[in-house]
Structures are given as C-alpha cells and as structure tokens.
RODO-2510 file (C-alpha; in nm, 4 decimals, decimal comma):
residues 136
     n   res          X          Y          Z
     1     m    -3,4429     2,4616    -0,8369
     2     r    -3,3340     2,0987    -0,8528
     3     c    -2,9925     1,9430    -0,9018
     4     a    -2,9706     1,7060    -1,1982
     5     n    -2,9054     1,3526    -1,0717
     6     r    -2,6437     1,2880    -1,3391
     7     n    -2,4391     1,5858    -1,2124
     8     k    -2,4446     1,4790    -0,8478
     9     q    -2,1382     1,3360    -0,6776
    10     y    -2,1183     1,1664    -0,3404
    11     f    -1,9120     1,3187    -0,0622
    12     w    -1,8914     1,2772     0,3143
    13     y    -1,9219     1,5311     0,5933
    14     a    -1,8854     1,5153     0,9703
    15     p    -2,0547     1,7734     1,1948
    16     q    -1,8684     1,9221     1,4890
    17     t    -2,0116     1,7762     1,8090
    18     g    -1,8142     1,9695     2,0677
    19     v    -1,4776     2,0877     2,1892
    20     t    -1,2429     1,8791     2,4019
    21     t    -0,9975     2,0556     2,6298
    22     s    -0,6820     1,9236     2,7905
    23     e    -0,5177     2,0309     3,1125
    24     d    -0,1577     2,0527     3,2246
    25     e    -0,0252     1,8978     3,5467
    26     y    -0,1497     2,2005     3,7457
    27     g    -0,5088     2,1747     3,6219
    28     n    -0,4849     2,4712     3,3833
    29     e    -0,6594     2,4449     3,0482
    30     c    -0,3817     2,4392     2,7902
    31     s    -0,5420     2,3352     2,4611
    32     a    -0,8783     2,2831     2,2985
    33     y    -0,9621     2,0910     1,9845
    34     p    -1,2920     2,0147     1,8113
    35     t    -1,4530     1,6725     1,8113
    36     y    -1,6598     1,5455     1,5204
    37     g    -1,9521     1,3089     1,4818
    38     n    -1,9767     1,0114     1,2522
    39     p    -1,9294     1,0840     0,8794
    40     v    -2,2487     1,1117     0,6750
    41     k    -2,2702     1,0346     0,3024
    42     v    -2,4571     1,2943     0,0928
    43     s    -2,4696     1,3993    -0,2711
    44     g    -2,4603     1,7310    -0,4489
    45     n    -2,3253     1,9202    -0,7475
    46     i    -1,9548     1,9870    -0,6831
    47     s    -1,7772     2,2454    -0,8964
    48     a    -1,4523     2,1509    -1,0652
    49     a    -1,2499     2,4584    -0,9744
    50     r    -1,2700     2,8159    -0,8549
    51     g    -1,3718     3,0763    -1,1087
    52     d    -1,4925     3,4320    -1,1464
    53     v    -1,8570     3,3379    -1,1816
    54     v    -1,8732     3,1396    -0,8569
    55     s    -1,6528     3,3760    -0,6570
    56     r    -1,9268     3,6416    -0,6765
    57     q    -2,1700     3,4182    -0,4893
    58     f    -1,9806     3,4706    -0,1644
    59     g    -1,7965     3,7948    -0,2343
    60     d    -1,4442     3,8665    -0,3448
    61     d    -1,2773     3,8352    -0,0036
    62     d    -1,3559     3,4719     0,0765
    63     e    -1,0916     3,2163    -0,0150
    64     y    -1,2356     2,8855    -0,1283
    65     d    -1,1581     2,6176    -0,3830
    66     r    -1,4883     2,4545    -0,4738
    67     v    -1,8621     2,5130    -0,4479
    68     i    -2,1171     2,2447    -0,3621
    69     v    -2,4900     2,2789    -0,4327
    70     v    -2,7173     2,0491    -0,2312
    71     e    -3,0929     2,0245    -0,2737
    72     d    -3,1735     2,0368     0,0972
    73     r    -3,1902     2,3989     0,2113
    74     n    -3,1890     2,2811     0,5741
    75     t    -2,8801     2,0637     0,5389
    76     a    -2,6897     1,9940     0,8604
    77     i    -2,3640     2,1028     0,6961
    78     d    -2,2439     2,4266     0,8555
    79     e    -1,9254     2,6325     0,8902
    80     y    -1,7922     2,3917     1,1552
    81     s    -1,8276     2,0750     0,9444
    82     v    -1,5413     1,8922     0,7752
    83     l    -1,5662     1,7083     0,4425
    84     w    -1,4147     1,4283     0,2388
    85     i    -1,4413     1,4972    -0,1356
    86     d    -1,3005     1,2423    -0,3839
    87     e    -1,2081     1,0323    -0,0801
    88     t    -1,3888     0,7937     0,1562
    89     p    -1,3279     0,8171     0,5304
    90     s    -1,2260     0,5022     0,7197
    91     v    -1,4832     0,4181     0,9839
    92     d    -1,5094     0,1456     1,2476
    93     t    -1,8070    -0,0854     1,3052
    94     n    -1,9887     0,1899     1,4996
    95     g    -1,9511     0,4374     1,2124
    96     a    -1,6952     0,6539     1,3969
    97     l    -1,3726     0,7708     1,2347
    98     k    -1,0868     0,5216     1,2715
    99     m    -0,7883     0,6421     1,4700
   100     n    -0,4232     0,5425     1,4392
   101     e    -0,2237     0,4332     1,7436
   102     d    -0,0674     0,7794     1,7724
   103     g    -0,4108     0,9473     1,8036
   104     t    -0,4355     1,0800     1,4467
   105     y    -0,7193     1,0014     1,2081
   106     e    -0,6603     0,7173     0,9629
   107     t    -0,8203     0,9161     0,6782
   108     p    -0,8328     1,2834     0,7790
   109     w    -1,0740     1,5201     0,6046
   110     n    -0,9496     1,7065     0,2998
   111     y    -1,1922     2,0031     0,2893
   112     i    -1,3393     2,2495     0,5384
   113     v    -1,6525     2,4600     0,4966
   114     r    -1,5966     2,8338     0,4472
   115     k    -1,9516     2,9570     0,4063
   116     v    -2,3038     2,8199     0,3647
   117     g    -2,5576     3,0186     0,1656
   118     r    -2,9167     2,9069     0,1966
   119     g    -3,1517     2,9727    -0,0935
   120     l    -3,5055     3,0978    -0,0740
   121     p    -3,7552     2,8452     0,0633
   122     t    -3,9182     2,8173    -0,2803
   123     f    -3,5906     2,7018    -0,4402
   124     g    -3,4892     2,4838    -0,1475
   125     n    -3,1154     2,4509    -0,2082
   126     a    -2,7984     2,5435    -0,0227
   127     i    -2,4674     2,6573    -0,1713
   128     i    -2,1555     2,5636     0,0249
   129     s    -1,8086     2,7068    -0,0393
   130     v    -1,5232     2,4788     0,0694
   131     s    -1,1428     2,4982     0,0890
   132     k    -0,8899     2,2199     0,0541
   133     v    -0,6801     2,1524     0,3634
   134     t    -0,4071     1,9134     0,4712
   135     v    -0,4668     1,7551     0,8102
   136     r    -0,1895     1,5599     0,9797
***
C-alpha cells in the first residue's frame, strides 16, 4: 500500500536520545528530563482531524488528534519521539535544536507520538497517532 505523493506533507521529528538527570547540592537525583536528537524531515499522509473512522485504528481509549501514515514500516519514529507539524524547528549549523538563553527551545515541538502501528511487511507502512501539546 503506497501513499500518494500529492497527499504527502512534510513534517519533522526528533528521536529521544537519552535522559538527563540533575542533582541537588547533596548529590541526590532530583529531576530527570529527556534529551532529543537532531530533527529529521520526513513526509507522510497527515489526517486533518480526529474522527470515528480513524479512532478505531488504535481503540477507543487512546486520546489523539491526528493520524500520520508513512510508507516506511521500519520508520525510526516511536512513542518517545516528538514532532513538528505545520511548523519548522529552528536548528543551528550542526542541525541541533536552537536554545534560548534561559534554556528553553526556540521552537518547541507541537505534537507527541501516542502510538505507532506497523503494517504487515507486504504493505510496508506505519500508522502513527499523535497528540497536540504545548511546550514552554
């Protein structure tokens, strides 16, 4: 099953590369936050909105806003990835996300992955459910 090129849209994703922890003045671990790799530009069919037909693909309990179909069944996008849809992330000359002086991202992601469903090897596609988020 192939995605029609005229229906494809570009979006960006960044895979989680690890978890960074911080310590208090006594050496105790007090917080942990994920770190992400460089954003990667990919294309796929992105649904316009949530509906009854697409909600059955992942069950009735999952909360998500859009569905993306990509042709690569073995895509590196997983449940820990973050995405920019209808937005382009700001990157530096090395391709890493640009940071503000206060340690926040200049263009934070606007979607997170809820679930990835991989099709049969003969069809070769993956269906990704995503939810809109606000990152500060």
